[in-house]
N, C-alpha and C positions, 0 to 999 in steps of 0.2 A: 211155702215151700212150692216148688215145681210140680206141678200136677198134670197130667196127660190122660184124659179120657176118651178112649174109642167107642163108638157105636154104629150099630149100621149092618153089622153082619148078619148070618142068616144062612138058611139052606135054598139053593137056587138050581134050577135047572141049566145043563149045559146050553150055552148062546145066551144066557139070560144078562141081567144087570144089577148090580148094587152100589150104592154109594156109600161109603165109610167116611164117618166123620171123626173128629180128634178135636176135642175141645181142651184147651191150654189156659193155665193158670198160675200165678204164683211167679211169674217174670214179664218181662216185656217181650210180649210176644211178637210185636211188629220188626223187633230188632235182629230175631233169629231164624236161621234156615231149619226147616223140617223136613223129614223124611219119613217114608213107610217103607215099614221091612214085613218080610212074613217067614213062618217057620212051618214046615210040614213036618209031619210026625216021622221022625228017625234021620230028619235033615238038619243043616246047619239054617240057623236065620240068616236069609239073603235081602239084599237091598231092592225095594221094588222102584222106588222113586223118589226124587228129593225137588226142594223148592228151594229158591234164596227167600230173603226177609221181606224184598219186595213184591214178590212173585213175579219177577222179570226174568229168571231161568229156572228151566227145569229139566231135569235129566231120569231118565227110564232105564231099567235093565231091559235087555235085549227081549226077554219073554213078555214085556209089560207094553213095548212100544207099538202104537197103531191102536190097542185096545183099552189101555188105561189113561187117565187125566189127573194130574193131581193140580190142586190149585189151594188157595186159601183166601179168607176173609178176615183182614186184619182188625176190621172195626168188629168182629165177634170171635177174634180170639180162636180160629178155626181153621182147620187144615182137613182138607177135602180128597179123597180119591175115589172117582168115579171108573167103575171096572165093567167094560162092555164085554161081547163076547165070550162069556166065561167059558172056562174048559176044566173039565175034572182035576189036571193039574194045577190049577189055580187055590184048590183046596187047601187051607192053612189056618193058621192065627196069624192075623196080621196087626201089627203095632206100630204106633207113631213115636217118633224120636227126636227129639232135639239135644244139640249139644251146649252146654253154656259154661264157659271158664273151665273148658277140657274137661267137663264130666258129661257123660251121656245119662238122657233121662227118658226112661222109657212108660209107656202105658202098661196097662193091664193085660191088653191085646183083644181082639174081636174076632171069634171064629166064622170063617166063611166054609160054608161047604158046597161044592159043585158036583149035583148027583142028579140023575134021573129016576 
């Protein structure tokens, strides 16, 4: 079965960096686009970034442009989100997601807290 396991979250000071990882299994990872979403307390889940199956095309939410970078290693079945210049407004649970045969699959999420 499809499994997505996020890691790399934590507490970081404003201006700091984190790299999130999402390890995938149970499907042909290299054939599917992947996305990172986040959900802050009291807010709806929002798309942060996405990457196509080969990694050739990436897209970012306006809030992430210039600060976050999505990448993937198809040999390791892993997608990453490098987050730089973090702000308190980036505090959220971050989820990776894929869509396979019209069904969305989500990881359990990893908490990112940006605070001094």
